[in-house]
mmCIF file of the N, C-alpha and C atoms, coordinates in Angstrom:
data_MODEL
# 
_entry.id   MODEL 
# 
loop_
_atom_site.group_PDB 
_atom_site.id 
_atom_site.type_symbol 
_atom_site.label_atom_id 
_atom_site.label_alt_id 
_atom_site.label_comp_id 
_atom_site.label_asym_id 
_atom_site.label_entity_id 
_atom_site.label_seq_id 
_atom_site.pdbx_PDB_ins_code 
_atom_site.Cartn_x 
_atom_site.Cartn_y 
_atom_site.Cartn_z 
_atom_site.occupancy 
_atom_site.B_iso_or_equiv 
_atom_site.pdbx_formal_charge 
_atom_site.auth_seq_id 
_atom_site.auth_comp_id 
_atom_site.auth_asym_id 
_atom_site.auth_atom_id 
_atom_site.pdbx_PDB_model_num 
ATOM 1   N N  . MET A 1 1  ? 103.491 99.642  87.086  1.00 0.00 ? 1  MET A N  1 
ATOM 2   C CA . MET A 1 1  ? 104.226 100.877 86.851  1.00 0.00 ? 1  MET A CA 1 
ATOM 3   C C  . MET A 1 1  ? 103.212 101.955 86.939  1.00 0.00 ? 1  MET A C  1 
ATOM 4   N N  . PRO A 1 2  ? 103.624 103.030 87.445  1.00 0.00 ? 2  PRO A N  1 
ATOM 5   C CA . PRO A 1 2  ? 102.642 104.246 87.615  1.00 0.00 ? 2  PRO A CA 1 
ATOM 6   C C  . PRO A 1 2  ? 102.548 105.040 86.284  1.00 0.00 ? 2  PRO A C  1 
ATOM 7   N N  . ILE A 1 3  ? 101.474 105.797 86.183  1.00 0.00 ? 3  ILE A N  1 
ATOM 8   C CA . ILE A 1 3  ? 101.135 106.618 85.116  1.00 0.00 ? 3  ILE A CA 1 
ATOM 9   C C  . ILE A 1 3  ? 101.561 107.943 85.541  1.00 0.00 ? 3  ILE A C  1 
ATOM 10  N N  . TYR A 1 4  ? 102.294 108.692 84.745  1.00 0.00 ? 4  TYR A N  1 
ATOM 11  C CA . TYR A 1 4  ? 102.905 110.023 84.968  1.00 0.00 ? 4  TYR A CA 1 
ATOM 12  C C  . TYR A 1 4  ? 102.273 110.965 83.932  1.00 0.00 ? 4  TYR A C  1 
ATOM 13  N N  . GLU A 1 5  ? 102.165 112.181 84.194  1.00 0.00 ? 5  GLU A N  1 
ATOM 14  C CA . GLU A 1 5  ? 101.667 113.256 83.370  1.00 0.00 ? 5  GLU A CA 1 
ATOM 15  C C  . GLU A 1 5  ? 103.041 114.058 82.942  1.00 0.00 ? 5  GLU A C  1 
ATOM 16  N N  . TYR A 1 6  ? 103.094 114.399 81.566  1.00 0.00 ? 6  TYR A N  1 
ATOM 17  C CA . TYR A 1 6  ? 104.244 115.107 81.139  1.00 0.00 ? 6  TYR A CA 1 
ATOM 18  C C  . TYR A 1 6  ? 103.703 116.352 80.268  1.00 0.00 ? 6  TYR A C  1 
ATOM 19  N N  . VAL A 1 7  ? 104.629 117.312 80.116  1.00 0.00 ? 7  VAL A N  1 
ATOM 20  C CA . VAL A 1 7  ? 104.373 118.398 79.269  1.00 0.00 ? 7  VAL A CA 1 
ATOM 21  C C  . VAL A 1 7  ? 105.641 118.528 78.345  1.00 0.00 ? 7  VAL A C  1 
ATOM 22  N N  . CYS A 1 8  ? 105.402 118.754 77.047  1.00 0.00 ? 8  CYS A N  1 
ATOM 23  C CA . CYS A 1 8  ? 106.468 119.044 76.129  1.00 0.00 ? 8  CYS A CA 1 
ATOM 24  C C  . CYS A 1 8  ? 106.884 120.420 76.102  1.00 0.00 ? 8  CYS A C  1 
ATOM 25  N N  . ARG A 1 9  ? 108.081 120.808 76.370  1.00 0.00 ? 9  ARG A N  1 
ATOM 26  C CA . ARG A 1 9  ? 108.538 122.240 76.429  1.00 0.00 ? 9  ARG A CA 1 
ATOM 27  C C  . ARG A 1 9  ? 108.696 122.689 74.955  1.00 0.00 ? 9  ARG A C  1 
ATOM 28  N N  . ALA A 1 10 ? 108.713 121.914 74.001  1.00 0.00 ? 10 ALA A N  1 
ATOM 29  C CA . ALA A 1 10 ? 108.929 122.268 72.583  1.00 0.00 ? 10 ALA A CA 1 
ATOM 30  C C  . ALA A 1 10 ? 107.546 122.842 72.037  1.00 0.00 ? 10 ALA A C  1 
ATOM 31  N N  . CYS A 1 11 ? 106.404 122.014 72.274  1.00 0.00 ? 11 CYS A N  1 
ATOM 32  C CA . CYS A 1 11 ? 105.196 122.358 71.570  1.00 0.00 ? 11 CYS A CA 1 
ATOM 33  C C  . CYS A 1 11 ? 104.040 122.587 72.620  1.00 0.00 ? 11 CYS A C  1 
ATOM 34  N N  . GLY A 1 12 ? 104.201 122.351 73.921  1.00 0.00 ? 12 GLY A N  1 
ATOM 35  C CA . GLY A 1 12 ? 103.138 122.536 74.845  1.00 0.00 ? 12 GLY A CA 1 
ATOM 36  C C  . GLY A 1 12 ? 102.231 121.397 75.072  1.00 0.00 ? 12 GLY A C  1 
ATOM 37  N N  . GLU A 1 13 ? 102.352 120.296 74.343  1.00 0.00 ? 13 GLU A N  1 
ATOM 38  C CA . GLU A 1 13 ? 101.396 119.218 74.529  1.00 0.00 ? 13 GLU A CA 1 
ATOM 39  C C  . GLU A 1 13 ? 101.614 118.608 75.909  1.00 0.00 ? 13 GLU A C  1 
ATOM 40  N N  . THR A 1 14 ? 100.450 118.191 76.483  1.00 0.00 ? 14 THR A N  1 
ATOM 41  C CA . THR A 1 14 ? 100.479 117.401 77.741  1.00 0.00 ? 14 THR A CA 1 
ATOM 42  C C  . THR A 1 14 ? 99.998  116.017 77.440  1.00 0.00 ? 14 THR A C  1 
ATOM 43  N N  . PHE A 1 15 ? 100.595 115.052 78.098  1.00 0.00 ? 15 PHE A N  1 
ATOM 44  C CA . PHE A 1 15 ? 100.225 113.805 77.833  1.00 0.00 ? 15 PHE A CA 1 
ATOM 45  C C  . PHE A 1 15 ? 100.536 112.834 79.018  1.00 0.00 ? 15 PHE A C  1 
ATOM 46  N N  . GLU A 1 16 ? 100.036 111.613 79.098  1.00 0.00 ? 16 GLU A N  1 
ATOM 47  C CA . GLU A 1 16 ? 100.246 110.733 80.142  1.00 0.00 ? 16 GLU A CA 1 
ATOM 48  C C  . GLU A 1 16 ? 100.975 109.549 79.542  1.00 0.00 ? 16 GLU A C  1 
ATOM 49  N N  . ASP A 1 17 ? 101.837 108.842 80.362  1.00 0.00 ? 17 ASP A N  1 
ATOM 50  C CA . ASP A 1 17 ? 102.551 107.638 79.849  1.00 0.00 ? 17 ASP A CA 1 
ATOM 51  C C  . ASP A 1 17 ? 102.872 106.821 81.101  1.00 0.00 ? 17 ASP A C  1 
ATOM 52  N N  . ILE A 1 18 ? 102.897 105.471 80.854  1.00 0.00 ? 18 ILE A N  1 
ATOM 53  C CA . ILE A 1 18 ? 103.188 104.541 81.884  1.00 0.00 ? 18 ILE A CA 1 
ATOM 54  C C  . ILE A 1 18 ? 104.682 104.355 81.803  1.00 0.00 ? 18 ILE A C  1 
ATOM 55  N N  . VAL A 1 19 ? 105.386 104.801 82.890  1.00 0.00 ? 19 VAL A N  1 
ATOM 56  C CA . VAL A 1 19 ? 106.868 104.761 82.875  1.00 0.00 ? 19 VAL A CA 1 
ATOM 57  C C  . VAL A 1 19 ? 107.397 104.267 84.182  1.00 0.00 ? 19 VAL A C  1 
ATOM 58  N N  . SER A 1 20 ? 108.434 103.429 84.195  1.00 0.00 ? 20 SER A N  1 
ATOM 59  C CA . SER A 1 20 ? 108.890 103.051 85.495  1.00 0.00 ? 20 SER A CA 1 
ATOM 60  C C  . SER A 1 20 ? 109.572 104.302 86.222  1.00 0.00 ? 20 SER A C  1 
ATOM 61  N N  . THR A 1 21 ? 109.603 104.241 87.503  1.00 0.00 ? 21 THR A N  1 
ATOM 62  C CA . THR A 1 21 ? 110.049 105.337 88.226  1.00 0.00 ? 21 THR A CA 1 
ATOM 63  C C  . THR A 1 21 ? 111.507 105.876 87.920  1.00 0.00 ? 21 THR A C  1 
ATOM 64  N N  . ASP A 1 22 ? 112.349 104.923 87.556  1.00 0.00 ? 22 ASP A N  1 
ATOM 65  C CA . ASP A 1 22 ? 113.777 105.339 87.203  1.00 0.00 ? 22 ASP A CA 1 
ATOM 66  C C  . ASP A 1 22 ? 113.979 105.535 85.653  1.00 0.00 ? 22 ASP A C  1 
ATOM 67  N N  . ALA A 1 23 ? 113.052 105.504 84.875  1.00 0.00 ? 23 ALA A N  1 
ATOM 68  C CA . ALA A 1 23 ? 113.202 105.644 83.380  1.00 0.00 ? 23 ALA A CA 1 
ATOM 69  C C  . ALA A 1 23 ? 113.273 107.145 83.086  1.00 0.00 ? 23 ALA A C  1 
ATOM 70  N N  . PRO A 1 24 ? 113.975 107.497 81.996  1.00 0.00 ? 24 PRO A N  1 
ATOM 71  C CA . PRO A 1 24 ? 113.958 108.904 81.500  1.00 0.00 ? 24 PRO A CA 1 
ATOM 72  C C  . PRO A 1 24 ? 112.585 109.385 81.001  1.00 0.00 ? 24 PRO A C  1 
ATOM 73  N N  . ALA A 1 25 ? 112.285 110.620 80.964  1.00 0.00 ? 25 ALA A N  1 
ATOM 74  C CA . ALA A 1 25 ? 111.016 111.118 80.478  1.00 0.00 ? 25 ALA A CA 1 
ATOM 75  C C  . ALA A 1 25 ? 110.904 110.662 78.956  1.00 0.00 ? 25 ALA A C  1 
ATOM 76  N N  . PRO A 1 26 ? 109.726 110.298 78.545  1.00 0.00 ? 26 PRO A N  1 
ATOM 77  C CA . PRO A 1 26 ? 109.549 109.752 77.151  1.00 0.00 ? 26 PRO A CA 1 
ATOM 78  C C  . PRO A 1 26 ? 109.447 111.009 76.257  1.00 0.00 ? 26 PRO A C  1 
ATOM 79  N N  . PRO A 1 27 ? 109.649 110.725 74.934  1.00 0.00 ? 27 PRO A N  1 
ATOM 80  C CA . PRO A 1 27 ? 109.436 111.872 73.941  1.00 0.00 ? 27 PRO A CA 1 
ATOM 81  C C  . PRO A 1 27 ? 108.054 112.213 73.746  1.00 0.00 ? 27 PRO A C  1 
ATOM 82  N N  . CYS A 1 28 ? 107.854 113.421 73.273  1.00 0.00 ? 28 CYS A N  1 
ATOM 83  C CA . CYS A 1 28 ? 106.448 113.971 73.061  1.00 0.00 ? 28 CYS A CA 1 
ATOM 84  C C  . CYS A 1 28 ? 105.798 113.104 72.027  1.00 0.00 ? 28 CYS A C  1 
ATOM 85  N N  . PRO A 1 29 ? 104.569 112.634 72.188  1.00 0.00 ? 29 PRO A N  1 
ATOM 86  C CA . PRO A 1 29 ? 103.886 111.797 71.090  1.00 0.00 ? 29 PRO A CA 1 
ATOM 87  C C  . PRO A 1 29 ? 103.441 112.823 69.934  1.00 0.00 ? 29 PRO A C  1 
ATOM 88  N N  . LYS A 1 30 ? 103.384 114.105 70.072  1.00 0.00 ? 30 LYS A N  1 
ATOM 89  C CA . LYS A 1 30 ? 102.936 114.955 69.038  1.00 0.00 ? 30 LYS A CA 1 
ATOM 90  C C  . LYS A 1 30 ? 103.977 115.388 68.161  1.00 0.00 ? 30 LYS A C  1 
ATOM 91  N N  . CYS A 1 31 ? 105.087 115.946 68.758  1.00 0.00 ? 31 CYS A N  1 
ATOM 92  C CA . CYS A 1 31 ? 106.164 116.512 67.977  1.00 0.00 ? 31 CYS A CA 1 
ATOM 93  C C  . CYS A 1 31 ? 107.488 115.720 67.955  1.00 0.00 ? 31 CYS A C  1 
ATOM 94  N N  . LYS A 1 32 ? 107.452 114.626 68.778  1.00 0.00 ? 32 LYS A N  1 
ATOM 95  C CA . LYS A 1 32 ? 108.654 113.714 68.978  1.00 0.00 ? 32 LYS A CA 1 
ATOM 96  C C  . LYS A 1 32 ? 109.864 114.375 69.691  1.00 0.00 ? 32 LYS A C  1 
ATOM 97  N N  . ALA A 1 33 ? 109.759 115.556 70.161  1.00 0.00 ? 33 ALA A N  1 
ATOM 98  C CA . ALA A 1 33 ? 110.830 116.233 70.884  1.00 0.00 ? 33 ALA A CA 1 
ATOM 99  C C  . ALA A 1 33 ? 111.142 115.513 72.143  1.00 0.00 ? 33 ALA A C  1 
ATOM 100 N N  . GLN A 1 34 ? 112.305 115.579 72.535  1.00 0.00 ? 34 GLN A N  1 
ATOM 101 C CA . GLN A 1 34 ? 112.831 114.982 73.789  1.00 0.00 ? 34 GLN A CA 1 
ATOM 102 C C  . GLN A 1 34 ? 112.721 115.903 75.008  1.00 0.00 ? 34 GLN A C  1 
ATOM 103 N N  . LYS A 1 35 ? 112.178 117.149 74.778  1.00 0.00 ? 35 LYS A N  1 
ATOM 104 C CA . LYS A 1 35 ? 112.101 118.166 75.803  1.00 0.00 ? 35 LYS A CA 1 
ATOM 105 C C  . LYS A 1 35 ? 110.881 118.025 76.613  1.00 0.00 ? 35 LYS A C  1 
ATOM 106 N N  . THR A 1 36 ? 110.663 116.916 77.318  1.00 0.00 ? 36 THR A N  1 
ATOM 107 C CA . THR A 1 36 ? 109.482 116.722 77.979  1.00 0.00 ? 36 THR A CA 1 
ATOM 108 C C  . THR A 1 36 ? 109.887 116.672 79.514  1.00 0.00 ? 36 THR A C  1 
ATOM 109 N N  . GLU A 1 37 ? 108.828 117.111 80.281  1.00 0.00 ? 37 GLU A N  1 
ATOM 110 C CA . GLU A 1 37 ? 109.158 117.197 81.768  1.00 0.00 ? 37 GLU A CA 1 
ATOM 111 C C  . GLU A 1 37 ? 107.877 116.642 82.612  1.00 0.00 ? 37 GLU A C  1 
ATOM 112 N N  . LYS A 1 38 ? 108.222 115.904 83.553  1.00 0.00 ? 38 LYS A N  1 
ATOM 113 C CA . LYS A 1 38 ? 107.152 115.389 84.404  1.00 0.00 ? 38 LYS A CA 1 
ATOM 114 C C  . LYS A 1 38 ? 106.443 116.450 85.132  1.00 0.00 ? 38 LYS A C  1 
ATOM 115 N N  . LEU A 1 39 ? 105.104 116.371 85.150  1.00 0.00 ? 39 LEU A N  1 
ATOM 116 C CA . LEU A 1 39 ? 104.313 117.362 85.877  1.00 0.00 ? 39 LEU A CA 1 
ATOM 117 C C  . LEU A 1 39 ? 104.018 116.811 87.224  1.00 0.00 ? 39 LEU A C  1 
ATOM 118 N N  . LEU A 1 40 ? 103.805 117.691 88.206  1.00 0.00 ? 40 LEU A N  1 
ATOM 119 C CA . LEU A 1 40 ? 103.488 117.313 89.440  1.00 0.00 ? 40 LEU A CA 1 
ATOM 120 C C  . LEU A 1 40 ? 101.973 117.213 89.457  1.00 0.00 ? 40 LEU A C  1 
ATOM 121 N N  . SER A 1 41 ? 101.491 116.014 89.707  1.00 0.00 ? 41 SER A N  1 
ATOM 122 C CA . SER A 1 41 ? 100.028 115.569 89.664  1.00 0.00 ? 41 SER A CA 1 
ATOM 123 C C  . SER A 1 41 ? 99.349  115.745 91.049  1.00 0.00 ? 41 SER A C  1 
ATOM 124 N N  . ARG A 1 42 ? 98.210  116.066 91.032  1.00 0.00 ? 42 ARG A N  1 
ATOM 125 C CA . ARG A 1 42 ? 97.513  116.062 92.198  1.00 0.00 ? 42 ARG A CA 1 
ATOM 126 C C  . ARG A 1 42 ? 97.021  114.744 92.625  1.00 0.00 ? 42 ARG A C  1 
ATOM 127 N N  . CYS A 1 43 ? 97.197  114.426 93.885  1.00 0.00 ? 43 CYS A N  1 
ATOM 128 C CA . CYS A 1 43 ? 96.794  112.993 94.239  1.00 0.00 ? 43 CYS A CA 1 
ATOM 129 C C  . CYS A 1 43 ? 95.806  113.060 95.373  1.00 0.00 ? 43 CYS A C  1 
ATOM 130 N N  . ARG A 1 44 ? 95.029  112.075 95.594  1.00 0.00 ? 44 ARG A N  1 
ATOM 131 C CA . ARG A 1 44 ? 94.034  112.057 96.678  1.00 0.00 ? 44 ARG A CA 1 
ATOM 132 C C  . ARG A 1 44 ? 94.620  111.254 97.857  1.00 0.00 ? 44 ARG A C  1 
ATOM 133 N N  . VAL A 1 45 ? 94.739  111.822 98.969  1.00 0.00 ? 45 VAL A N  1 
ATOM 134 C CA . VAL A 1 45 ? 95.255  111.296 100.118 1.00 0.00 ? 45 VAL A CA 1 
ATOM 135 C C  . VAL A 1 45 ? 94.142  110.769 100.981 1.00 0.00 ? 45 VAL A C  1 
ATOM 136 N N  . GLY A 1 46 ? 94.208  109.518 101.494 1.00 0.00 ? 46 GLY A N  1 
ATOM 137 C CA . GLY A 1 46 ? 93.177  108.900 102.226 1.00 0.00 ? 46 GLY A CA 1 
ATOM 138 C C  . GLY A 1 46 ? 92.835  109.707 103.518 1.00 0.00 ? 46 GLY A C  1 
ATOM 139 N N  . ARG A 1 47 ? 91.541  110.101 103.643 1.00 0.00 ? 47 ARG A N  1 
ATOM 140 C CA . ARG A 1 47 ? 91.058  110.764 104.812 1.00 0.00 ? 47 ARG A CA 1 
ATOM 141 C C  . ARG A 1 47 ? 89.784  110.154 105.150 1.00 0.00 ? 47 ARG A C  1 
ATOM 142 N N  . SER A 1 48 ? 89.429  110.376 106.396 1.00 0.00 ? 48 SER A N  1 
ATOM 143 C CA . SER A 1 48 ? 88.123  109.851 106.861 1.00 0.00 ? 48 SER A CA 1 
ATOM 144 C C  . SER A 1 48 ? 87.038  110.657 106.293 1.00 0.00 ? 48 SER A C  1 
ATOM 145 N N  . SER A 1 49 ? 85.850  110.105 106.236 1.00 0.00 ? 49 SER A N  1 
ATOM 146 C CA . SER A 1 49 ? 84.635  110.826 105.732 1.00 0.00 ? 49 SER A CA 1 
ATOM 147 C C  . SER A 1 49 ? 84.306  111.922 106.755 1.00 0.00 ? 49 SER A C  1 
ATOM 148 N N  . ALA A 1 50 ? 84.594  111.744 107.971 1.00 0.00 ? 50 ALA A N  1 
ATOM 149 C CA . ALA A 1 50 ? 84.311  112.813 108.966 1.00 0.00 ? 50 ALA A CA 1 
ATOM 150 C C  . ALA A 1 50 ? 85.143  114.117 108.600 1.00 0.00 ? 50 ALA A C  1 
ATOM 151 N N  . ASP A 1 51 ? 86.347  113.967 108.136 1.00 0.00 ? 51 ASP A N  1 
ATOM 152 C CA . ASP A 1 51 ? 87.176  115.064 107.738 1.00 0.00 ? 51 ASP A CA 1 
ATOM 153 C C  . ASP A 1 51 ? 86.679  115.810 106.396 1.00 0.00 ? 51 ASP A C  1 
ATOM 154 N N  . THR A 1 52 ? 86.127  115.058 105.583 1.00 0.00 ? 52 THR A N  1 
ATOM 155 C CA . THR A 1 52 ? 85.843  115.533 104.228 1.00 0.00 ? 52 THR A CA 1 
ATOM 156 C C  . THR A 1 52 ? 84.343  115.715 103.969 1.00 0.00 ? 52 THR A C  1 
ATOM 157 N N  . GLY A 1 53 ? 83.486  115.040 104.745 1.00 0.00 ? 53 GLY A N  1 
ATOM 158 C CA . GLY A 1 53 ? 82.100  115.088 104.467 1.00 0.00 ? 53 GLY A CA 1 
ATOM 159 C C  . GLY A 1 53 ? 81.648  114.119 103.300 1.00 0.00 ? 53 GLY A C  1 
ATOM 160 N N  . PHE A 1 54 ? 82.694  113.406 102.791 1.00 0.00 ? 54 PHE A N  1 
ATOM 161 C CA . PHE A 1 54 ? 82.427  112.534 101.625 1.00 0.00 ? 54 PHE A CA 1 
ATOM 162 C C  . PHE A 1 54 ? 82.164  111.120 102.093 1.00 0.00 ? 54 PHE A C  1 
ATOM 163 N N  . THR A 1 55 ? 81.122  110.542 101.518 1.00 0.00 ? 55 THR A N  1 
ATOM 164 C CA . THR A 1 55 ? 80.797  109.137 101.911 1.00 0.00 ? 55 THR A CA 1 
ATOM 165 C C  . THR A 1 55 ? 80.870  108.420 100.651 1.00 0.00 ? 55 THR A C  1 
ATOM 166 N N  . ALA A 1 56 ? 81.855  107.383 100.560 1.00 0.00 ? 56 ALA A N  1 
ATOM 167 C CA . ALA A 1 56 ? 82.033  106.589 99.393  1.00 0.00 ? 56 ALA A CA 1 
ATOM 168 C C  . ALA A 1 56 ? 80.775  105.702 99.125  1.00 0.00 ? 56 ALA A C  1 
ATOM 169 N N  . SER A 1 57 ? 80.439  105.512 97.875  1.00 0.00 ? 57 SER A N  1 
ATOM 170 C CA . SER A 1 57 ? 79.378  104.791 97.409  1.00 0.00 ? 57 SER A CA 1 
ATOM 171 C C  . SER A 1 57 ? 79.815  103.760 96.324  1.00 0.00 ? 57 SER A C  1 
ATOM 172 N N  . ALA A 1 58 ? 79.099  102.770 95.986  1.00 0.00 ? 58 ALA A N  1 
ATOM 173 C CA . ALA A 1 58 ? 79.365  101.962 94.991  1.00 0.00 ? 58 ALA A CA 1 
ATOM 174 C C  . ALA A 1 58 ? 79.230  102.616 93.599  1.00 0.00 ? 58 ALA A C  1 
ATOM 175 N N  . PRO A 1 59 ? 80.044  102.453 92.625  1.00 0.00 ? 59 PRO A N  1 
ATOM 176 C CA . PRO A 1 59 ? 79.928  103.108 91.384  1.00 0.00 ? 59 PRO A CA 1 
ATOM 177 C C  . PRO A 1 59 ? 78.608  102.770 90.708  1.00 0.00 ? 59 PRO A C  1 
ATOM 178 N N  . LYS A 1 60 ? 78.024  103.843 90.053  1.00 0.00 ? 60 LYS A N  1 
ATOM 179 C CA . LYS A 1 60 ? 76.644  103.683 89.448  1.00 0.00 ? 60 LYS A CA 1 
ATOM 180 C C  . LYS A 1 60 ? 76.929  102.854 88.168  1.00 0.00 ? 60 LYS A C  1 
ATOM 181 N N  . ALA A 1 61 ? 75.991  102.174 87.899  1.00 0.00 ? 61 ALA A N  1 
ATOM 182 C CA . ALA A 1 61 ? 76.008  101.381 86.618  1.00 0.00 ? 61 ALA A CA 1 
ATOM 183 C C  . ALA A 1 61 ? 75.689  102.440 85.504  1.00 0.00 ? 61 ALA A C  1 
ATOM 184 N N  . SER A 1 62 ? 76.514  102.409 84.478  1.00 0.00 ? 62 SER A N  1 
ATOM 185 C CA . SER A 1 62 ? 76.378  103.478 83.428  1.00 0.00 ? 62 SER A CA 1 
ATOM 186 C C  . SER A 1 62 ? 76.866  102.900 82.183  1.00 0.00 ? 62 SER A C  1 
ATOM 187 N N  . SER A 1 63 ? 76.376  103.470 81.099  1.00 0.00 ? 63 SER A N  1 
ATOM 188 C CA . SER A 1 63 ? 76.808  102.943 79.730  1.00 0.00 ? 63 SER A CA 1 
ATOM 189 C C  . SER A 1 63 ? 78.129  103.356 79.319  1.00 0.00 ? 63 SER A C  1 
ATOM 190 N N  . GLY A 1 64 ? 78.747  104.256 80.071  1.00 0.00 ? 64 GLY A N  1 
ATOM 191 C CA . GLY A 1 64 ? 80.080  104.680 79.695  1.00 0.00 ? 64 GLY A CA 1 
ATOM 192 C C  . GLY A 1 64 ? 80.593  105.890 80.658  1.00 0.00 ? 64 GLY A C  1 
ATOM 193 N N  . GLY A 1 65 ? 81.854  106.026 80.607  1.00 0.00 ? 65 GLY A N  1 
ATOM 194 C CA . GLY A 1 65 ? 82.451  107.116 81.386  1.00 0.00 ? 65 GLY A CA 1 
ATOM 195 C C  . GLY A 1 65 ? 83.037  106.870 82.708  1.00 0.00 ? 65 GLY A C  1 
ATOM 196 N N  . CYS A 1 66 ? 82.707  105.671 83.340  1.00 0.00 ? 66 CYS A N  1 
ATOM 197 C CA . CYS A 1 66 ? 83.151  105.527 84.757  1.00 0.00 ? 66 CYS A CA 1 
ATOM 198 C C  . CYS A 1 66 ? 84.472  104.798 84.767  1.00 0.00 ? 66 CYS A C  1 
ATOM 199 N N  . ALA A 1 67 ? 85.102  104.490 83.862  1.00 0.00 ? 67 ALA A N  1 
ATOM 200 C CA . ALA A 1 67 ? 86.382  103.768 83.868  1.00 0.00 ? 67 ALA A CA 1 
ATOM 201 C C  . ALA A 1 67 ? 87.517  104.458 84.759  1.00 0.00 ? 67 ALA A C  1 
ATOM 202 N N  . GLY A 1 68 ? 87.478  105.797 84.718  1.00 0.00 ? 68 GLY A N  1 
ATOM 203 C CA . GLY A 1 68 ? 88.402  106.499 85.453  1.00 0.00 ? 68 GLY A CA 1 
ATOM 204 C C  . GLY A 1 68 ? 88.070  107.047 86.795  1.00 0.00 ? 68 GLY A C  1 
ATOM 205 N N  . CYS A 1 69 ? 86.941  106.708 87.316  1.00 0.00 ? 69 CYS A N  1 
ATOM 206 C CA . CYS A 1 69 ? 86.612  107.104 88.699  1.00 0.00 ? 69 CYS A CA 1 
ATOM 207 C C  . CYS A 1 69 ? 86.486  105.954 89.650  1.00 0.00 ? 69 CYS A C  1 
ATOM 208 N N  . SER A 1 70 ? 86.707  106.186 90.893  1.00 0.00 ? 70 SER A N  1 
ATOM 209 C CA . SER A 1 70 ? 86.725  105.020 91.789  1.00 0.00 ? 70 SER A CA 1 
ATOM 210 C C  . SER A 1 70 ? 85.493  105.013 92.757  1.00 0.00 ? 70 SER A C  1 
ATOM 211 N N  . GLY A 1 71 ? 84.709  106.077 92.736  1.00 0.00 ? 71 GLY A N  1 
ATOM 212 C CA . GLY A 1 71 ? 83.711  106.173 93.785  1.00 0.00 ? 71 GLY A CA 1 
ATOM 213 C C  . GLY A 1 71 ? 82.298  106.376 93.082  1.00 0.00 ? 71 GLY A C  1 
ATOM 214 N N  . GLY A 1 72 ? 82.234  106.451 91.754  1.00 0.00 ? 72 GLY A N  1 
ATOM 215 C CA . GLY A 1 72 ? 80.913  106.696 91.070  1.00 0.00 ? 72 GLY A CA 1 
ATOM 216 C C  . GLY A 1 72 ? 80.442  108.093 91.281  1.00 0.00 ? 72 GLY A C  1 
ATOM 217 N N  . ASN A 1 73 ? 81.281  108.971 91.677  1.00 0.00 ? 73 ASN A N  1 
ATOM 218 C CA . ASN A 1 73 ? 80.801  110.346 92.025  1.00 0.00 ? 73 ASN A CA 1 
ATOM 219 C C  . ASN A 1 73 ? 81.432  111.421 90.943  1.00 0.00 ? 73 ASN A C  1 
ATOM 220 N N  . CYS A 1 74 ? 82.115  110.946 89.957  1.00 0.00 ? 74 CYS A N  1 
ATOM 221 C CA . CYS A 1 74 ? 82.697  111.986 89.046  1.00 0.00 ? 74 CYS A CA 1 
ATOM 222 C C  . CYS A 1 74 ? 81.681  112.510 88.107  1.00 0.00 ? 74 CYS A C  1 
ATOM 223 N N  . SER A 1 75 ? 81.916  113.433 87.325  1.00 0.00 ? 75 SER A N  1 
ATOM 224 C CA . SER A 1 75 ? 80.977  114.103 86.459  1.00 0.00 ? 75 SER A CA 1 
ATOM 225 C C  . SER A 1 75 ? 80.544  113.244 85.353  1.00 0.00 ? 75 SER A C  1 
ATOM 226 N N  . THR A 1 76 ? 81.382  112.199 85.027  1.00 0.00 ? 76 THR A N  1 
ATOM 227 C CA . THR A 1 76 ? 80.940  111.385 83.903  1.00 0.00 ? 76 THR A CA 1 
ATOM 228 C C  . THR A 1 76 ? 80.036  110.184 84.239  1.00 0.00 ? 76 THR A C  1 
ATOM 229 N N  . CYS A 1 77 ? 79.769  110.034 85.503  1.00 0.00 ? 77 CYS A N  1 
ATOM 230 C CA . CYS A 1 77 ? 79.075  108.894 86.055  1.00 0.00 ? 77 CYS A CA 1 
ATOM 231 C C  . CYS A 1 77 ? 77.453  109.207 86.126  1.00 0.00 ? 77 CYS A C  1 
ATOM 232 N N  . GLY A 1 78 ? 77.156  110.345 85.762  1.00 0.00 ? 78 GLY A N  1 
ATOM 233 C CA . GLY A 1 78 ? 75.676  110.797 85.853  1.00 0.00 ? 78 GLY A CA 1 
ATOM 234 C C  . GLY A 1 78 ? 74.759  109.842 85.439  1.00 0.00 ? 78 GLY A C  1 
# 
């Protein structure tokens, strides 16, 4: 199931949740309001390194922070 980002229209909280594509929006974890709305998330579309200048490399070994990146080039992989 995909992870979606939501915003609560009652309190402004933004959060992520794993929800099936046809399920209704989950309630806000902070205020429990049902006034949540799925946000349009930015995604990365596959492109060649010639188009982007980016060359993928193996993730750096680190004591923490790299669970969310796939290329070892995020700011937490330092």
